N, C-alpha and C positions, 0 to 999 in steps of 0.2 A: 503494501500500500503506500502509496506516494502521500506525503502531508507537505502543504504548499500554506506556509504563514507567512504573517508581515516578518522582517528582518528586526532585530535586534537596533541596529545600529539607525533606522530611519525612525523606530518609535523614540529612541533616544534623542535623536535630533528635533525630531517634533515636540517631544515631552519637554528640552531644555529652551526651545523656541516657546514655548505654552509658559513656563514656569517666568523665562523673563518680561513676555509681555502682560502676563498676570500682576507680575511685581511692581511694573513700571505705571500700570494703570491703577492698582490698587492704593500705591503709595500717592500717586499725585490726588488719587480720591479722597485720601486721608488728608491730605495738606488742605483740601478744599475745605473739609468739614471741619478740621480741626482749628483753622485759622479763622479767623472774623473776616478777612478779606480774600476775595477770588481773583486769583490771579488768571488771566486769559489762557495764557499756555499749559497751567496744571489743567485745565479746563480741556483743553483743545488736546493733551497727552492722553485725557480719559477716554474722548469721544473717539480718538483714533485707536488707542490700544487696546480698550475692552470688546470692543466689537470684533475687532480682527481676532482676537482670543479667542473668543466664544465660536467664532464661524470656525475657524481650525479646530476647537476641541471638537464641536460637532460632526464638522465633515469627516475628522479623524476616527471617530467613534463609529460613524455610518460607514465607512468605507474598511474597518477593522473587518477581515474574514479570514477563516483557517480552511482551508480547502484538501479534501481527502477524494483522491483517485485511486479506485481500487474494486474489484469484485464488479467489472462491469458498470459500474457507477460513478456519479461525481455528487460528491456531498458540499455542501456550502456552508460553512457554520459561522453568521455573523457575530459580532460583539453584541449587538442590539437587533432583534428580531428573531424570527423561527428559523431553526435550521432547514435547509432547503434539500432534496435528495432528487437527483436526474439521472435517469437511464442512460447509458451510452446508447442505444437502440434509437434514443431519442433526439439526439445529436443530429442535427442537418450539416453543420458543417466545423472544422475547426481550423485556424490558420495562426501561423508564426509572422510575426510583421519585424522586421528589422529597420534601425533607422541608426544612419551612421551621422555621429556628430564629430567636431573636433575630437574631443577626448575619449571618445568609447563608442559602444555600438549600443544601443538602445533596444532592447529585445522584447516584445509583449506577447503573449500568448492570448489567443481570442477562441471560445468555444460558445456557438450559439445554439440553442435548444431551442422548442417549438414556442409557439406566441412571443417574441421577442424577449425571450429572456436569454441574457448572457453573462458568461463569468468569464473574466479578465486575468491575466496573471502578467506580472511584470518581473523582468529581470532584476533588476535595481532593487524591488520593493518585497519580494518574495523569496522565502528558502526554497529549495528542491525545483528550482525552473528546469533544470535540465532533466530531472528523473520525469516530471508532468510530459516533456515535449517526447520523451523517450517512449513512455508508458500508452501516450496518444498513437504514435506512431506504429506501435506494436500492434495495437487492439483494434483501431480504426484506422489505416493507413488510407481507407480508399475515401475516407470525408475530409482529407485535408485539401485545400484548396491554396492555391498559390497564388 
């Protein structure tokens, strides 16, 4: 069974970013409420940092998924929501997209099931990406589109 989950380094980077943003926004919010004078830059920092931090937090929680491939099925287990199981016989197609940048090659694996359900894996964001591609090439090679 192949288990593809978000990389620890990705989650660490997002967590560090969120700590910095919430700290900056929270400290400036404290300054606005603790002092009698409201400085414009403190209010601006609060209005910029806190919505961005909340948006990134919610997006991270929604997109955090662990994907299991094995036993002729794909199981998607999100952090928020219900676990979804897709049979490989319902797979319409899968494809691997490669995008060359100056620094590296970005690879993304997309699996499309019926009713517009897509499951995507990224090389930089998920562990065992190569195992997922190898599993799909072995079990459903005819559904690969280039």
